[in-house]
mmCIF file of the N, C-alpha and C atoms, coordinates in Angstrom:
data_MODEL
# 
_entry.id   MODEL 
# 
loop_
_atom_site.group_PDB 
_atom_site.id 
_atom_site.type_symbol 
_atom_site.label_atom_id 
_atom_site.label_alt_id 
_atom_site.label_comp_id 
_atom_site.label_asym_id 
_atom_site.label_entity_id 
_atom_site.label_seq_id 
_atom_site.pdbx_PDB_ins_code 
_atom_site.Cartn_x 
_atom_site.Cartn_y 
_atom_site.Cartn_z 
_atom_site.occupancy 
_atom_site.B_iso_or_equiv 
_atom_site.pdbx_formal_charge 
_atom_site.auth_seq_id 
_atom_site.auth_comp_id 
_atom_site.auth_asym_id 
_atom_site.auth_atom_id 
_atom_site.pdbx_PDB_model_num 
ATOM 1   N N  . MET A 1 1  ? -12.628 14.184  7.855   1.00 0.00 ? 1  MET A N  1 
ATOM 2   C CA . MET A 1 1  ? -11.417 14.547  8.543   1.00 0.00 ? 1  MET A CA 1 
ATOM 3   C C  . MET A 1 1  ? -11.725 14.631  10.036  1.00 0.00 ? 1  MET A C  1 
ATOM 4   N N  . THR A 1 2  ? -10.783 14.184  10.849  1.00 0.00 ? 2  THR A N  1 
ATOM 5   C CA . THR A 1 2  ? -10.943 14.236  12.290  1.00 0.00 ? 2  THR A CA 1 
ATOM 6   C C  . THR A 1 2  ? -10.069 15.338  12.863  1.00 0.00 ? 2  THR A C  1 
ATOM 7   N N  . ASP A 1 3  ? -10.154 15.547  14.169  1.00 0.00 ? 3  ASP A N  1 
ATOM 8   C CA . ASP A 1 3  ? -9.308  16.543  14.817  1.00 0.00 ? 3  ASP A CA 1 
ATOM 9   C C  . ASP A 1 3  ? -7.823  16.233  14.675  1.00 0.00 ? 3  ASP A C  1 
ATOM 10  N N  . SER A 1 4  ? -7.485  14.950  14.535  1.00 0.00 ? 4  SER A N  1 
ATOM 11  C CA . SER A 1 4  ? -6.079  14.563  14.417  1.00 0.00 ? 4  SER A CA 1 
ATOM 12  C C  . SER A 1 4  ? -5.605  14.516  12.972  1.00 0.00 ? 4  SER A C  1 
ATOM 13  N N  . GLY A 1 5  ? -6.459  14.833  12.011  1.00 0.00 ? 5  GLY A N  1 
ATOM 14  C CA . GLY A 1 5  ? -6.070  14.840  10.607  1.00 0.00 ? 5  GLY A CA 1 
ATOM 15  C C  . GLY A 1 5  ? -6.945  13.915  9.783   1.00 0.00 ? 5  GLY A C  1 
ATOM 16  N N  . PRO A 1 6  ? -6.628  13.794  8.502   1.00 0.00 ? 6  PRO A N  1 
ATOM 17  C CA . PRO A 1 6  ? -7.432  12.952  7.626   1.00 0.00 ? 6  PRO A CA 1 
ATOM 18  C C  . PRO A 1 6  ? -7.293  11.478  7.977   1.00 0.00 ? 6  PRO A C  1 
ATOM 19  N N  . VAL A 1 7  ? -8.335  10.705  7.693   1.00 0.00 ? 7  VAL A N  1 
ATOM 20  C CA . VAL A 1 7  ? -8.317  9.272   7.939   1.00 0.00 ? 7  VAL A CA 1 
ATOM 21  C C  . VAL A 1 7  ? -7.772  8.592   6.681   1.00 0.00 ? 7  VAL A C  1 
ATOM 22  N N  . LEU A 1 8  ? -6.644  7.910   6.824   1.00 0.00 ? 8  LEU A N  1 
ATOM 23  C CA . LEU A 1 8  ? -5.987  7.231   5.706   1.00 0.00 ? 8  LEU A CA 1 
ATOM 24  C C  . LEU A 1 8  ? -5.722  5.775   6.102   1.00 0.00 ? 8  LEU A C  1 
ATOM 25  N N  . PRO A 1 9  ? -6.771  4.937   6.063   1.00 0.00 ? 9  PRO A N  1 
ATOM 26  C CA . PRO A 1 9  ? -6.617  3.578   6.591   1.00 0.00 ? 9  PRO A CA 1 
ATOM 27  C C  . PRO A 1 9  ? -5.971  2.567   5.639   1.00 0.00 ? 9  PRO A C  1 
ATOM 28  N N  . TRP A 1 10 ? -5.828  2.910   4.366   1.00 0.00 ? 10 TRP A N  1 
ATOM 29  C CA . TRP A 1 10 ? -5.298  1.949   3.396   1.00 0.00 ? 10 TRP A CA 1 
ATOM 30  C C  . TRP A 1 10 ? -3.814  2.176   3.173   1.00 0.00 ? 10 TRP A C  1 
ATOM 31  N N  . LEU A 1 11 ? -3.033  1.109   3.320   1.00 0.00 ? 11 LEU A N  1 
ATOM 32  C CA . LEU A 1 11 ? -1.586  1.164   3.175   1.00 0.00 ? 11 LEU A CA 1 
ATOM 33  C C  . LEU A 1 11 ? -1.156  0.464   1.896   1.00 0.00 ? 11 LEU A C  1 
ATOM 34  N N  . VAL A 1 12 ? -0.113  0.994   1.261   1.00 0.00 ? 12 VAL A N  1 
ATOM 35  C CA . VAL A 1 12 ? 0.583   0.273   0.203   1.00 0.00 ? 12 VAL A CA 1 
ATOM 36  C C  . VAL A 1 12 ? 1.913   -0.151  0.809   1.00 0.00 ? 12 VAL A C  1 
ATOM 37  N N  . ILE A 1 13 ? 2.170   -1.448  0.764   1.00 0.00 ? 13 ILE A N  1 
ATOM 38  C CA . ILE A 1 13 ? 3.367   -2.044  1.333   1.00 0.00 ? 13 ILE A CA 1 
ATOM 39  C C  . ILE A 1 13 ? 4.183   -2.653  0.194   1.00 0.00 ? 13 ILE A C  1 
ATOM 40  N N  . ARG A 1 14 ? 5.503   -2.408  0.213   1.00 0.00 ? 14 ARG A N  1 
ATOM 41  C CA . ARG A 1 14 ? 6.395   -3.074  -0.732  1.00 0.00 ? 14 ARG A CA 1 
ATOM 42  C C  . ARG A 1 14 ? 7.124   -4.171  0.021   1.00 0.00 ? 14 ARG A C  1 
ATOM 43  N N  . GLN A 1 15 ? 7.106   -5.365  -0.559  1.00 0.00 ? 15 GLN A N  1 
ATOM 44  C CA . GLN A 1 15 ? 7.849   -6.481  0.023   1.00 0.00 ? 15 GLN A CA 1 
ATOM 45  C C  . GLN A 1 15 ? 8.908   -6.910  -0.975  1.00 0.00 ? 15 GLN A C  1 
ATOM 46  N N  . ASP A 1 16 ? 10.173  -6.955  -0.523  1.00 0.00 ? 16 ASP A N  1 
ATOM 47  C CA . ASP A 1 16 ? 11.255  -7.327  -1.431  1.00 0.00 ? 16 ASP A CA 1 
ATOM 48  C C  . ASP A 1 16 ? 11.483  -8.832  -1.424  1.00 0.00 ? 16 ASP A C  1 
ATOM 49  N N  . GLU A 1 17 ? 12.463  -9.283  -2.206  1.00 0.00 ? 17 GLU A N  1 
ATOM 50  C CA . GLU A 1 17 ? 12.723  -10.719 -2.363  1.00 0.00 ? 17 GLU A CA 1 
ATOM 51  C C  . GLU A 1 17 ? 13.186  -11.392 -1.076  1.00 0.00 ? 17 GLU A C  1 
ATOM 52  N N  . ASN A 1 18 ? 13.627  -10.624 -0.103  1.00 0.00 ? 18 ASN A N  1 
ATOM 53  C CA . ASN A 1 18 ? 14.055  -11.180 1.185   1.00 0.00 ? 18 ASN A CA 1 
ATOM 54  C C  . ASN A 1 18 ? 12.949  -11.169 2.240   1.00 0.00 ? 18 ASN A C  1 
ATOM 55  N N  . GLY A 1 19 ? 11.769  -10.699 1.864   1.00 0.00 ? 19 GLY A N  1 
ATOM 56  C CA . GLY A 1 19 ? 10.652  -10.649 2.794   1.00 0.00 ? 19 GLY A CA 1 
ATOM 57  C C  . GLY A 1 19 ? 10.582  -9.377  3.623   1.00 0.00 ? 19 GLY A C  1 
ATOM 58  N N  . ASN A 1 20 ? 11.501  -8.438  3.380   1.00 0.00 ? 20 ASN A N  1 
ATOM 59  C CA . ASN A 1 20 ? 11.459  -7.151  4.088   1.00 0.00 ? 20 ASN A CA 1 
ATOM 60  C C  . ASN A 1 20 ? 10.284  -6.335  3.572   1.00 0.00 ? 20 ASN A C  1 
ATOM 61  N N  . ARG A 1 21 ? 9.578   -5.675  4.485   1.00 0.00 ? 21 ARG A N  1 
ATOM 62  C CA . ARG A 1 21 ? 8.381   -4.905  4.129   1.00 0.00 ? 21 ARG A CA 1 
ATOM 63  C C  . ARG A 1 21 ? 8.599   -3.435  4.448   1.00 0.00 ? 21 ARG A C  1 
ATOM 64  N N  . TYR A 1 22 ? 8.149   -2.572  3.532   1.00 0.00 ? 22 TYR A N  1 
ATOM 65  C CA . TYR A 1 22 ? 8.296   -1.126  3.677   1.00 0.00 ? 22 TYR A CA 1 
ATOM 66  C C  . TYR A 1 22 ? 6.976   -0.451  3.320   1.00 0.00 ? 22 TYR A C  1 
ATOM 67  N N  . ARG A 1 23 ? 6.549   0.474   4.157   1.00 0.00 ? 23 ARG A N  1 
ATOM 68  C CA . ARG A 1 23 ? 5.323   1.220   3.846   1.00 0.00 ? 23 ARG A CA 1 
ATOM 69  C C  . ARG A 1 23 ? 5.646   2.268   2.790   1.00 0.00 ? 23 ARG A C  1 
ATOM 70  N N  . VAL A 1 24 ? 4.911   2.240   1.693   1.00 0.00 ? 24 VAL A N  1 
ATOM 71  C CA . VAL A 1 24 ? 5.094   3.171   0.585   1.00 0.00 ? 24 VAL A CA 1 
ATOM 72  C C  . VAL A 1 24 ? 4.214   4.396   0.781   1.00 0.00 ? 24 VAL A C  1 
ATOM 73  N N  . GLY A 1 25 ? 2.979   4.192   1.252   1.00 0.00 ? 25 GLY A N  1 
ATOM 74  C CA . GLY A 1 25 ? 2.071   5.318   1.441   1.00 0.00 ? 25 GLY A CA 1 
ATOM 75  C C  . GLY A 1 25 ? 0.787   4.899   2.118   1.00 0.00 ? 25 GLY A C  1 
ATOM 76  N N  . ARG A 1 26 ? 0.016   5.909   2.513   1.00 0.00 ? 26 ARG A N  1 
ATOM 77  C CA . ARG A 1 26 ? -1.301  5.705   3.139   1.00 0.00 ? 26 ARG A CA 1 
ATOM 78  C C  . ARG A 1 26 ? -2.332  6.455   2.297   1.00 0.00 ? 26 ARG A C  1 
ATOM 79  N N  . TYR A 1 27 ? -3.521  5.851   2.150   1.00 0.00 ? 27 TYR A N  1 
ATOM 80  C CA . TYR A 1 27 ? -4.545  6.397   1.267   1.00 0.00 ? 27 TYR A CA 1 
ATOM 81  C C  . TYR A 1 27 ? -5.923  6.291   1.897   1.00 0.00 ? 27 TYR A C  1 
ATOM 82  N N  . ALA A 1 28 ? -6.822  7.135   1.441   1.00 0.00 ? 28 ALA A N  1 
ATOM 83  C CA . ALA A 1 28 ? -8.177  7.200   1.994   1.00 0.00 ? 28 ALA A CA 1 
ATOM 84  C C  . ALA A 1 28 ? -9.040  6.025   1.548   1.00 0.00 ? 28 ALA A C  1 
ATOM 85  N N  . THR A 1 29 ? -8.827  5.543   0.324   1.00 0.00 ? 29 THR A N  1 
ATOM 86  C CA . THR A 1 29 ? -9.667  4.462   -0.188  1.00 0.00 ? 29 THR A CA 1 
ATOM 87  C C  . THR A 1 29 ? -8.808  3.336   -0.743  1.00 0.00 ? 29 THR A C  1 
ATOM 88  N N  . ARG A 1 30 ? -9.396  2.161   -0.767  1.00 0.00 ? 30 ARG A N  1 
ATOM 89  C CA . ARG A 1 30 ? -8.696  1.009   -1.347  1.00 0.00 ? 30 ARG A CA 1 
ATOM 90  C C  . ARG A 1 30 ? -8.441  1.238   -2.835  1.00 0.00 ? 30 ARG A C  1 
ATOM 91  N N  . THR A 1 31 ? -9.406  1.825   -3.523  1.00 0.00 ? 31 THR A N  1 
ATOM 92  C CA . THR A 1 31 ? -9.261  2.086   -4.951  1.00 0.00 ? 31 THR A CA 1 
ATOM 93  C C  . THR A 1 31 ? -8.055  2.974   -5.229  1.00 0.00 ? 31 THR A C  1 
ATOM 94  N N  . GLU A 1 32 ? -7.895  4.014   -4.431  1.00 0.00 ? 32 GLU A N  1 
ATOM 95  C CA . GLU A 1 32 ? -6.754  4.916   -4.588  1.00 0.00 ? 32 GLU A CA 1 
ATOM 96  C C  . GLU A 1 32 ? -5.438  4.158   -4.371  1.00 0.00 ? 32 GLU A C  1 
ATOM 97  N N  . ALA A 1 33 ? -5.384  3.326   -3.339  1.00 0.00 ? 33 ALA A N  1 
ATOM 98  C CA . ALA A 1 33 ? -4.177  2.544   -3.054  1.00 0.00 ? 33 ALA A CA 1 
ATOM 99  C C  . ALA A 1 33 ? -3.879  1.560   -4.184  1.00 0.00 ? 33 ALA A C  1 
ATOM 100 N N  . GLU A 1 34 ? -4.910  0.930   -4.730  1.00 0.00 ? 34 GLU A N  1 
ATOM 101 C CA . GLU A 1 34 ? -4.711  -0.022  -5.823  1.00 0.00 ? 34 GLU A CA 1 
ATOM 102 C C  . GLU A 1 34 ? -4.217  0.671   -7.095  1.00 0.00 ? 34 GLU A C  1 
ATOM 103 N N  . LYS A 1 35 ? -4.645  1.896   -7.334  1.00 0.00 ? 35 LYS A N  1 
ATOM 104 C CA . LYS A 1 35 ? -4.135  2.656   -8.487  1.00 0.00 ? 35 LYS A CA 1 
ATOM 105 C C  . LYS A 1 35 ? -2.644  2.908   -8.340  1.00 0.00 ? 35 LYS A C  1 
ATOM 106 N N  . VAL A 1 36 ? -2.210  3.236   -7.132  1.00 0.00 ? 36 VAL A N  1 
ATOM 107 C CA . VAL A 1 36 ? -0.781  3.452   -6.870  1.00 0.00 ? 36 VAL A CA 1 
ATOM 108 C C  . VAL A 1 36 ? -0.014  2.158   -7.116  1.00 0.00 ? 36 VAL A C  1 
ATOM 109 N N  . VAL A 1 37 ? -0.535  1.036   -6.631  1.00 0.00 ? 37 VAL A N  1 
ATOM 110 C CA . VAL A 1 37 ? 0.111   -0.255  -6.851  1.00 0.00 ? 37 VAL A CA 1 
ATOM 111 C C  . VAL A 1 37 ? 0.227   -0.540  -8.349  1.00 0.00 ? 37 VAL A C  1 
ATOM 112 N N  . GLY A 1 38 ? -0.806  -0.239  -9.099  1.00 0.00 ? 38 GLY A N  1 
ATOM 113 C CA . GLY A 1 38 ? -0.777  -0.446  -10.544 1.00 0.00 ? 38 GLY A CA 1 
ATOM 114 C C  . GLY A 1 38 ? 0.338   0.336   -11.225 1.00 0.00 ? 38 GLY A C  1 
ATOM 115 N N  . ARG A 1 39 ? 0.539   1.572   -10.789 1.00 0.00 ? 39 ARG A N  1 
ATOM 116 C CA . ARG A 1 39 ? 1.619   2.388   -11.361 1.00 0.00 ? 39 ARG A CA 1 
ATOM 117 C C  . ARG A 1 39 ? 2.981   1.856   -10.945 1.00 0.00 ? 39 ARG A C  1 
ATOM 118 N N  . LEU A 1 40 ? 3.130   1.497   -9.685  1.00 0.00 ? 40 LEU A N  1 
ATOM 119 C CA . LEU A 1 40 ? 4.418   1.019   -9.186  1.00 0.00 ? 40 LEU A CA 1 
ATOM 120 C C  . LEU A 1 40 ? 4.772   -0.350  -9.759  1.00 0.00 ? 40 LEU A C  1 
ATOM 121 N N  . ASP A 1 41 ? 3.785   -1.185  -9.922  1.00 0.00 ? 41 ASP A N  1 
ATOM 122 C CA . ASP A 1 41 ? 4.000   -2.538  -10.415 1.00 0.00 ? 41 ASP A CA 1 
ATOM 123 C C  . ASP A 1 41 ? 4.324   -2.559  -11.902 1.00 0.00 ? 41 ASP A C  1 
ATOM 124 N N  . GLY A 1 42 ? 4.091   -1.476  -12.581 1.00 0.00 ? 42 GLY A N  1 
ATOM 125 C CA . GLY A 1 42 ? 4.303   -1.406  -14.024 1.00 0.00 ? 42 GLY A CA 1 
ATOM 126 C C  . GLY A 1 42 ? 5.760   -1.359  -14.450 1.00 0.00 ? 42 GLY A C  1 
ATOM 127 N N  . ASP A 1 43 ? 6.698   -1.275  -13.505 1.00 0.00 ? 43 ASP A N  1 
ATOM 128 C CA . ASP A 1 43 ? 8.104   -1.176  -13.885 1.00 0.00 ? 43 ASP A CA 1 
ATOM 129 C C  . ASP A 1 43 ? 8.712   -2.516  -14.289 1.00 0.00 ? 43 ASP A C  1 
ATOM 130 N N  . GLY A 1 44 ? 7.990   -3.625  -14.060 1.00 0.00 ? 44 GLY A N  1 
ATOM 131 C CA . GLY A 1 44 ? 8.443   -4.936  -14.504 1.00 0.00 ? 44 GLY A CA 1 
ATOM 132 C C  . GLY A 1 44 ? 9.441   -5.622  -13.587 1.00 0.00 ? 44 GLY A C  1 
ATOM 133 N N  . ASP A 1 45 ? 9.780   -5.025  -12.460 1.00 0.00 ? 45 ASP A N  1 
ATOM 134 C CA . ASP A 1 45 ? 10.733  -5.637  -11.529 1.00 0.00 ? 45 ASP A CA 1 
ATOM 135 C C  . ASP A 1 45 ? 9.983   -6.634  -10.653 1.00 0.00 ? 45 ASP A C  1 
ATOM 136 N N  . ARG A 1 46 ? 10.118  -7.902  -10.924 1.00 0.00 ? 46 ARG A N  1 
ATOM 137 C CA . ARG A 1 46 ? 9.375   -8.949  -10.213 1.00 0.00 ? 46 ARG A CA 1 
ATOM 138 C C  . ARG A 1 46 ? 10.023  -9.334  -8.890  1.00 0.00 ? 46 ARG A C  1 
ATOM 139 N N  . ARG A 1 47 ? 11.090  -8.659  -8.497  1.00 0.00 ? 47 ARG A N  1 
ATOM 140 C CA . ARG A 1 47 ? 11.708  -8.944  -7.199  1.00 0.00 ? 47 ARG A CA 1 
ATOM 141 C C  . ARG A 1 47 ? 10.966  -8.230  -6.081  1.00 0.00 ? 47 ARG A C  1 
ATOM 142 N N  . ARG A 1 48 ? 10.056  -7.321  -6.457  1.00 0.00 ? 48 ARG A N  1 
ATOM 143 C CA . ARG A 1 48 ? 9.274   -6.584  -5.462  1.00 0.00 ? 48 ARG A CA 1 
ATOM 144 C C  . ARG A 1 48 ? 7.807   -6.929  -5.627  1.00 0.00 ? 48 ARG A C  1 
ATOM 145 N N  . LEU A 1 49 ? 7.121   -6.961  -4.512  1.00 0.00 ? 49 LEU A N  1 
ATOM 146 C CA . LEU A 1 49 ? 5.689   -7.228  -4.483  1.00 0.00 ? 49 LEU A CA 1 
ATOM 147 C C  . LEU A 1 49 ? 5.025   -6.061  -3.768  1.00 0.00 ? 49 LEU A C  1 
ATOM 148 N N  . TYR A 1 50 ? 3.977   -5.512  -4.355  1.00 0.00 ? 50 TYR A N  1 
ATOM 149 C CA . TYR A 1 50 ? 3.238   -4.433  -3.714  1.00 0.00 ? 50 TYR A CA 1 
ATOM 150 C C  . TYR A 1 50 ? 1.905   -4.975  -3.227  1.00 0.00 ? 50 TYR A C  1 
ATOM 151 N N  . ILE A 1 51 ? 1.567   -4.633  -1.994  1.00 0.00 ? 51 ILE A N  1 
ATOM 152 C CA . ILE A 1 51 ? 0.389   -5.171  -1.319  1.00 0.00 ? 51 ILE A CA 1 
ATOM 153 C C  . ILE A 1 51 ? -0.446  -4.013  -0.782  1.00 0.00 ? 51 ILE A C  1 
ATOM 154 N N  . VAL A 1 52 ? -1.764  -4.134  -0.895  1.00 0.00 ? 52 VAL A N  1 
ATOM 155 C CA . VAL A 1 52 ? -2.685  -3.172  -0.281  1.00 0.00 ? 52 VAL A CA 1 
ATOM 156 C C  . VAL A 1 52 ? -3.226  -3.817  0.986   1.00 0.00 ? 52 VAL A C  1 
ATOM 157 N N  . GLU A 1 53 ? -3.098  -3.109  2.113   1.00 0.00 ? 53 GLU A N  1 
ATOM 158 C CA . GLU A 1 53 ? -3.609  -3.595  3.395   1.00 0.00 ? 53 GLU A CA 1 
ATOM 159 C C  . GLU A 1 53 ? -4.376  -2.481  4.082   1.00 0.00 ? 53 GLU A C  1 
ATOM 160 N N  . ARG A 1 54 ? -5.380  -2.876  4.845   1.00 0.00 ? 54 ARG A N  1 
ATOM 161 C CA . ARG A 1 54 ? -6.082  -1.925  5.704   1.00 0.00 ? 54 ARG A CA 1 
ATOM 162 C C  . ARG A 1 54 ? -5.335  -1.881  7.037   1.00 0.00 ? 54 ARG A C  1 
ATOM 163 N N  . MET A 1 55 ? -5.166  -0.701  7.585   1.00 0.00 ? 55 MET A N  1 
ATOM 164 C CA . MET A 1 55 ? -4.443  -0.588  8.856   1.00 0.00 ? 55 MET A CA 1 
ATOM 165 C C  . MET A 1 55 ? -5.067  -1.491  9.899   1.00 0.00 ? 55 MET A C  1 
ATOM 166 N N  . GLY A 1 56 ? -4.228  -2.224  10.604  1.00 0.00 ? 56 GLY A N  1 
ATOM 167 C CA . GLY A 1 56 ? -4.695  -3.089  11.675  1.00 0.00 ? 56 GLY A CA 1 
ATOM 168 C C  . GLY A 1 56 ? -4.991  -4.510  11.256  1.00 0.00 ? 56 GLY A C  1 
ATOM 169 N N  . ARG A 1 57 ? -5.117  -4.748  9.949   1.00 0.00 ? 57 ARG A N  1 
ATOM 170 C CA . ARG A 1 57 ? -5.375  -6.113  9.478   1.00 0.00 ? 57 ARG A CA 1 
ATOM 171 C C  . ARG A 1 57 ? -5.080  -6.183  7.997   1.00 0.00 ? 57 ARG A C  1 
ATOM 172 N N  . ALA A 1 58 ? -4.758  -7.357  7.521   1.00 0.00 ? 58 ALA A N  1 
ATOM 173 C CA . ALA A 1 58 ? -4.488  -7.565  6.094   1.00 0.00 ? 58 ALA A CA 1 
ATOM 174 C C  . ALA A 1 58 ? -5.798  -7.469  5.330   1.00 0.00 ? 58 ALA A C  1 
ATOM 175 N N  . ALA A 1 59 ? -5.749  -6.829  4.179   1.00 0.00 ? 59 ALA A N  1 
ATOM 176 C CA . ALA A 1 59 ? -6.930  -6.708  3.328   1.00 0.00 ? 59 ALA A CA 1 
ATOM 177 C C  . ALA A 1 59 ? -7.094  -7.984  2.515   1.00 0.00 ? 59 ALA A C  1 
ATOM 178 N N  . SER A 1 60 ? -8.322  -8.349  2.247   1.00 0.00 ? 60 SER A N  1 
ATOM 179 C CA . SER A 1 60 ? -8.564  -9.556  1.464   1.00 0.00 ? 60 SER A CA 1 
ATOM 180 C C  . SER A 1 60 ? -8.627  -9.234  -0.009  1.00 0.00 ? 60 SER A C  1 
# 
């Protein structure tokens, strides 16, 4: 943790069928973010895409 708060560099982004992107949450580790994506993606709605990205650049 830093003076400005916890470091949460991993983002979960939802992208809809029109290409609009929305930040769902920020997480400390990629593994934690991927677990969230797994839960969110389980609803079967294929019109939404969930992406894990590191702040400042797209994650590979």
